[in-house]
Backbone as a chain_set.jsonl record, in Angstrom:
{"seq": "MSPLAANIYLHELDRYMESNYLSPHKYQRTKRRREGMCNFHYVRYCDDFVVFCNGTKAQALAMKEELKNVLAQMGLTLSEEKTKVTHITCIPHIVVRVCVAAIVKTYHLATLAL", "coords": {"N": [[-15.188, 19.272, -22.775], [-15.301, 21.981, -20.743], [-12.291, 24.08, -19.603], [-12.991, 25.108, -16.96], [-14.925, 23.524, -16.044], [-13.733, 21.078, -16.145], [-11.88, 21.553, -14.039], [-13.51, 21.727, -11.786], [-14.41, 18.746, -11.77], [-12.081, 17.611, -11.462], [-11.137, 18.372, -9.003], [-11.712, 16.311, -7.335], [-9.936, 14.266, -8.102], [-7.625, 15.726, -7.319], [-8.004, 15.612, -4.556], [-8.099, 13.031, -3.878], [-5.343, 12.083, -4.629], [-3.925, 13.548, -2.843], [-4.731, 12.529, -0.361], [-4.131, 10.006, -0.581], [-1.32, 9.569, -1.453], [0.219, 12.085, -1.488], [0.911, 13.203, 1.108], [2.686, 11.917, 2.903], [5.554, 12.386, 5.287], [8.907, 13.268, 5.225], [10.378, 11.416, 6.486], [8.76, 9.217, 6.113], [8.55, 8.998, 3.265], [11.191, 8.35, 2.651], [11.332, 5.91, 3.997], [9.412, 4.328, 2.502], [10.898, 4.211, 0.114], [13.043, 2.591, 0.757], [11.788, 0.259, 1.146], [11.276, -0.389, -1.308], [9.241, 0.712, -2.372], [7.554, 3.256, -4.286], [7.409, 7.055, -4.453], [5.167, 9.637, -5.251], [4.616, 12.595, -7.003], [2.338, 14.96, -7.814], [1.035, 17.395, -10.26], [-1.286, 19.516, -11.314], [-2.949, 21.304, -13.84], [-5.438, 23.312, -15.003], [-7.159, 21.174, -17.014], [-5.489, 19.202, -17.272], [-2.84, 16.945, -16.107], [0.094, 15.796, -14.41], [1.946, 13.213, -13.244], [4.587, 12.308, -11.221], [6.868, 9.915, -10.632], [9.138, 8.339, -8.461], [10.197, 5.747, -9.106], [10.055, 2.51, -10.379], [9.283, 1.783, -13.995], [7.288, 0.116, -14.198], [5.998, 0.484, -11.568], [4.896, 2.911, -12.285], [3.284, 2.532, -14.348], [1.288, 1.044, -13.075], [0.451, 3.022, -11.677], [-0.751, 4.583, -13.41], [-2.909, 2.753, -14.217], [-4.296, 2.767, -11.974], [-5.091, 5.449, -11.658], [-6.734, 5.69, -14.037], [-8.782, 4.066, -13.153], [-9.774, 5.533, -10.913], [-10.756, 7.774, -12.318], [-12.456, 6.849, -13.855], [-14.534, 6.326, -12.05], [-15.317, 8.685, -11.557], [-16.756, 9.16, -13.968], [-15.099, 9.934, -16.134], [-12.742, 9.561, -18.602], [-9.253, 8.459, -19.453], [-7.301, 9.712, -21.701], [-5.784, 7.512, -23.917], [-4.239, 8.201, -26.301], [-3.034, 10.518, -25.477], [-1.79, 9.998, -23.234], [1.172, 9.236, -21.558], [3.677, 7.105, -20.504], [6.841, 7.802, -19.472], [10.396, 8.214, -19.361], [12.045, 10.578, -17.395], [13.923, 12.116, -18.784], [13.109, 12.112, -21.295], [11.003, 13.896, -21.678], [9.805, 16.6, -23.456], [9.358, 19.2, -22.823], [11.104, 21.89, -21.521], [10.67, 23.538, -19.362], [9.654, 21.83, -17.329], [11.534, 19.697, -17.227], [13.496, 21.489, -16.086], [12.217, 22.13, -13.472], [12.446, 19.638, -12.247], [14.809, 18.651, -12.23], [16.391, 17.679, -10.325], [15.497, 15.186, -9.712], [15.865, 11.645, -9.819], [15.741, 8.898, -11.84], [12.998, 8.884, -12.517], [9.525, 8.626, -13.554], [6.895, 9.557, -15.695], [3.571, 10.432, -15.765], [1.335, 11.495, -18.208], [-1.01, 13.999, -19.013], [-4.54, 14.342, -19.077], [-7.269, 14.035, -21.191], [-10.345, 15.525, -21.709]], "CA": [[-15.501, 19.94, -21.603], [-14.575, 23.418, -20.562], [-11.284, 23.996, -18.37], [-13.634, 25.316, -15.555], [-15.853, 22.171, -15.527], [-12.582, 20.142, -15.661], [-11.355, 22.027, -12.766], [-14.459, 21.271, -10.824], [-14.529, 17.61, -11.798], [-10.757, 17.104, -11.292], [-10.786, 18.601, -7.645], [-11.859, 15.068, -6.632], [-8.722, 13.502, -8.271], [-6.562, 16.312, -6.178], [-8.302, 15.162, -3.08], [-7.713, 11.478, -3.892], [-3.833, 11.998, -4.79], [-3.507, 14.188, -1.705], [-5.103, 11.56, 0.752], [-3.303, 8.585, -0.68], [0.065, 9.743, -2.078], [1.056, 13.358, -1.243], [0.917, 13.747, 2.412], [3.729, 11.608, 3.751], [6.596, 13.284, 5.704], [10.279, 12.89, 4.674], [10.722, 10.012, 6.84], [7.927, 8.14, 5.466], [8.925, 8.813, 1.752], [12.462, 7.45, 2.741], [11.145, 4.508, 4.428], [8.834, 3.656, 1.321], [11.874, 3.881, -0.902], [13.949, 1.475, 1.294], [10.863, -0.852, 1.172], [11.054, -0.744, -2.623], [7.809, 1.318, -2.885], [7.924, 4.664, -4.943], [6.768, 8.196, -4.215], [4.728, 10.456, -6.252], [4.57, 13.926, -7.21], [1.313, 15.343, -8.616], [0.771, 18.585, -10.598], [-2.604, 19.708, -12.047], [-3.251, 22.715, -14.149], [-6.559, 23.063, -15.626], [-7.836, 19.894, -17.427], [-4.274, 18.29, -17.607], [-2.057, 16.795, -14.912], [1.275, 15.249, -14.585], [2.282, 12.482, -12.055], [5.943, 11.9, -11.295], [7.1, 8.695, -9.852], [10.757, 8.194, -8.602], [10.336, 4.393, -8.784], [10.197, 1.896, -11.816], [8.333, 2.12, -15.039], [6.159, -0.853, -13.687], [5.101, 1.269, -10.565], [4.465, 4.218, -12.883], [2.228, 1.871, -15.274], [0.387, 0.781, -11.93], [-0.249, 4.251, -10.944], [-1.673, 4.967, -14.59], [-4.113, 2.084, -14.047], [-5.048, 3.25, -10.837], [-5.769, 6.689, -12.071], [-7.977, 5.286, -14.886], [-9.981, 3.495, -12.418], [-10.399, 6.6, -10.143], [-11.373, 8.789, -13.276], [-13.959, 6.094, -14.356], [-15.569, 6.452, -11.051], [-16.05, 10.137, -11.91], [-17.395, 9.385, -15.334], [-14.208, 10.489, -17.048], [-11.885, 8.664, -19.29], [-7.936, 8.873, -19.524], [-7.05, 9.412, -23.306], [-4.56, 6.678, -24.102], [-3.177, 8.732, -27.223], [-2.337, 11.561, -24.994], [-1.245, 9.575, -21.913], [2.234, 8.518, -21.799], [4.64, 6.754, -19.27], [8.183, 8.022, -20.243], [11.319, 8.405, -18.454], [11.881, 12.147, -17.126], [14.765, 12.889, -19.723], [12.499, 12.296, -22.528], [9.948, 14.995, -21.834], [10.467, 17.708, -24.37], [9.181, 20.544, -21.994], [12.199, 22.153, -20.774], [10.376, 24.13, -18.118], [9.296, 20.526, -16.638], [12.923, 19.358, -16.888], [14.057, 22.326, -14.932], [11.561, 22.045, -12.17], [12.591, 18.373, -11.726], [16.163, 18.13, -12.64], [17.115, 16.794, -9.266], [14.956, 13.73, -9.459], [16.539, 10.545, -10.688], [14.994, 7.715, -12.296], [11.475, 9.465, -12.487], [8.848, 8.194, -14.684], [5.893, 10.675, -15.866], [2.13, 10.092, -16.432], [0.77, 12.823, -18.483], [-2.305, 14.705, -19.71], [-5.935, 13.864, -19.358], [-8.053, 14.736, -22.461], [-11.592, 15.182, -21.495]], "C": [[-14.53, 21.045, -21.303], [-13.407, 23.215, -19.391], [-11.894, 24.194, -17.018], [-14.463, 24.139, -15.257], [-14.747, 21.086, -15.098], [-11.952, 20.375, -14.476], [-12.119, 21.484, -11.763], [-14.26, 19.706, -10.458], [-13.159, 16.957, -11.149], [-10.4, 17.472, -9.687], [-10.925, 17.392, -6.819], [-10.662, 14.083, -6.83], [-7.621, 14.195, -7.385], [-6.885, 15.586, -4.991], [-7.853, 13.518, -2.946], [-6.11, 11.314, -3.841], [-3.317, 12.539, -3.417], [-3.483, 13.337, -0.652], [-4.312, 10.443, 0.666], [-1.745, 8.705, -1.014], [0.927, 10.867, -1.675], [1.492, 13.934, 0.219], [2.222, 13.085, 3.261], [4.869, 12.654, 4.222], [7.948, 12.589, 4.941], [10.754, 11.532, 5.017], [10.075, 8.968, 6.206], [8.128, 8.044, 3.817], [10.218, 8.087, 1.748], [12.161, 6.139, 3.109], [10.331, 3.727, 3.313], [9.949, 3.225, 0.334], [12.644, 2.695, -0.512], [13.206, 0.407, 1.184], [10.596, -1.186, -0.308], [9.832, -0.11, -3.126], [8.308, 2.691, -3.486], [7.018, 5.706, -4.348], [6.364, 8.86, -5.282], [4.587, 11.857, -5.922], [3.472, 14.405, -8.142], [1.189, 16.865, -9.083], [-0.389, 18.571, -11.578], [-2.583, 21.234, -12.577], [-4.276, 22.557, -15.185], [-7.296, 21.728, -15.768], [-6.681, 19.155, -17.766], [-3.574, 18.17, -16.214], [-0.938, 15.709, -14.972], [1.657, 14.497, -13.154], [3.923, 12.034, -12.345], [6.164, 10.823, -10.208], [8.675, 8.391, -9.857], [10.781, 6.569, -8.097], [10.624, 3.737, -10.264], [9.123, 2.11, -12.738], [7.03, 1.266, -14.813], [5.203, -0.121, -12.691], [4.51, 2.492, -11.361], [2.952, 3.708, -13.754], [0.882, 1.744, -14.283], [-0.37, 1.989, -11.608], [-1.111, 4.651, -12.28], [-2.886, 4.063, -14.518], [-5.112, 2.556, -12.928], [-5.772, 4.449, -11.126], [-6.89, 6.619, -13.166], [-8.964, 4.847, -14.216], [-10.516, 4.674, -11.618], [-11.25, 7.573, -11.175], [-12.694, 8.094, -13.784], [-14.866, 6.248, -13.345], [-16.179, 7.774, -11.104], [-16.79, 10.372, -13.24], [-16.43, 10.023, -16.228], [-13.332, 9.354, -17.688], [-10.358, 9.331, -19.403], [-7.674, 8.459, -21.069], [-5.717, 8.647, -23.303], [-3.659, 7.396, -25.26], [-2.484, 9.929, -26.525], [-1.704, 11.288, -23.661], [-0.062, 8.8, -22.239], [3.077, 8.231, -20.578], [6.125, 6.901, -19.981], [9.197, 8.322, -18.995], [11.374, 10.358, -18.514], [12.825, 13.037, -18.212], [14.268, 12.986, -21.028], [11.26, 13.197, -22.532], [10.398, 16.189, -22.471], [10.074, 19.016, -23.669], [10.228, 20.992, -21.296], [11.753, 22.81, -19.599], [10.119, 22.814, -17.209], [10.64, 20.026, -16.287], [13.663, 20.411, -15.846], [13.512, 22.201, -13.668], [12.026, 20.52, -11.584], [13.888, 18.006, -11.931], [16.831, 17.241, -11.638], [16.443, 15.327, -9.172], [15.21, 12.783, -10.28], [15.486, 9.548, -10.894], [13.302, 7.835, -11.907], [10.694, 9.015, -13.904], [7.544, 9.29, -14.549], [4.549, 10.142, -16.477], [1.555, 11.473, -16.831], [-0.439, 13.079, -19.216], [-3.57, 13.886, -19.844], [-6.529, 14.708, -20.255], [-9.531, 14.348, -21.998], [-12.497, 15.638, -22.767]], "O": [[-13.319, 21.062, -21.528], [-13.516, 22.411, -18.465], [-11.46, 23.595, -16.034], [-14.632, 23.851, -14.072], [-14.773, 20.403, -14.074], [-11.468, 19.427, -13.858], [-11.584, 20.81, -10.883], [-14.024, 19.311, -9.316], [-13.183, 15.95, -10.441], [-9.45, 16.898, -9.154], [-10.371, 17.334, -5.721], [-10.371, 13.236, -5.985], [-6.798, 13.509, -6.778], [-5.998, 14.94, -4.433], [-7.341, 13.004, -1.952], [-5.618, 10.483, -3.078], [-2.339, 12.002, -2.897], [-2.464, 13.242, 0.033], [-3.825, 9.911, 1.663], [-1.032, 7.739, -0.74], [2.141, 10.739, -1.52], [2.24, 14.892, 0.413], [2.71, 13.715, 4.199], [5.062, 13.677, 3.564], [7.93, 11.581, 4.235], [11.312, 10.718, 4.282], [10.648, 7.96, 5.793], [7.84, 7.008, 3.218], [10.388, 7.224, 0.887], [12.739, 5.219, 2.529], [10.557, 2.523, 3.194], [9.968, 2.112, -0.19], [12.903, 1.833, -1.352], [13.863, -0.63, 1.102], [9.828, -2.101, -0.604], [9.417, -0.385, -4.252], [9.4, 3.155, -3.158], [5.974, 5.365, -3.791], [7.047, 8.793, -6.304], [4.46, 12.276, -4.771], [3.704, 14.24, -9.34], [1.256, 17.657, -8.142], [-0.468, 17.764, -12.505], [-2.262, 22.191, -11.872], [-4.102, 21.803, -16.142], [-7.938, 21.226, -14.845], [-6.867, 18.349, -18.678], [-3.658, 19.031, -15.339], [-1.172, 14.712, -15.654], [1.662, 15.119, -12.092], [4.368, 11.559, -13.39], [5.685, 10.891, -9.076], [9.358, 8.233, -10.869], [11.238, 6.186, -7.02], [11.276, 4.305, -11.139], [8.07, 2.598, -12.328], [5.914, 1.641, -15.172], [3.981, -0.062, -12.828], [3.509, 3.007, -10.864], [1.879, 4.31, -13.783], [-0.24, 2.175, -14.551], [-1.568, 2.015, -11.323], [-2.25, 5.063, -12.061], [-3.958, 4.613, -14.768], [-6.336, 2.679, -12.983], [-6.976, 4.522, -10.88], [-7.836, 7.407, -13.169], [-10.098, 5.164, -14.577], [-11.738, 4.826, -11.639], [-12.318, 8.07, -10.819], [-13.747, 8.672, -14.055], [-16.051, 6.317, -13.671], [-17.342, 7.996, -10.768], [-17.309, 11.433, -13.586], [-16.912, 10.696, -17.14], [-13.317, 8.245, -17.154], [-10.229, 10.555, -19.439], [-7.773, 7.338, -21.567], [-4.703, 9.091, -22.765], [-2.44, 7.227, -25.217], [-1.406, 10.32, -26.973], [-1.153, 12.183, -23.019], [-0.11, 7.856, -23.028], [3.167, 9.078, -19.69], [6.475, 6.183, -20.918], [8.816, 8.611, -17.861], [10.915, 11.132, -19.354], [12.646, 14.224, -18.484], [14.77, 13.74, -21.861], [10.527, 13.14, -23.519], [11.376, 16.781, -22.013], [10.649, 20.004, -24.125], [10.349, 20.401, -20.223], [12.522, 22.663, -18.65], [10.582, 22.997, -16.083], [10.92, 19.919, -15.093], [14.336, 20.015, -14.894], [14.287, 22.158, -12.713], [11.905, 20.346, -10.372], [14.088, 16.803, -11.767], [17.603, 16.32, -11.901], [16.982, 14.431, -8.522], [14.869, 12.9, -11.457], [14.495, 9.429, -10.174], [12.614, 7.081, -11.218], [11.17, 9.06, -15.038], [7.239, 9.787, -13.465], [4.494, 9.516, -17.536], [1.336, 12.391, -16.04], [-0.811, 12.262, -20.058], [-3.658, 12.91, -20.59], [-6.398, 15.931, -20.207], [-9.917, 13.182, -21.904], [-13.707, 15.413, -22.776]]}, "num_chains": 1, "name": "protein.A"}
């Protein structure tokens, strides 16, 4: 699939993430953390995306499954070989590390292959 077509398809994923996870105010994010819930940050570029989770690995894996289901509803599949859940310190991309250096105990869901 071309990056342009992927951009059109993944606009729905953008809207899903924004409406469900990206709009809480600082107070709501803090409250979620106190209650043992995690917060997410979502970055997409062309046909790839990264989801940062400031929670446990289990919470990051649950988000991976949720995204797999959302993408399936759009007729897309999440590539298992290109999708990893890893600690932020294990990401080899120095640019990503610099951007999120202040995030502690963060897990990462990476790249969608179409």
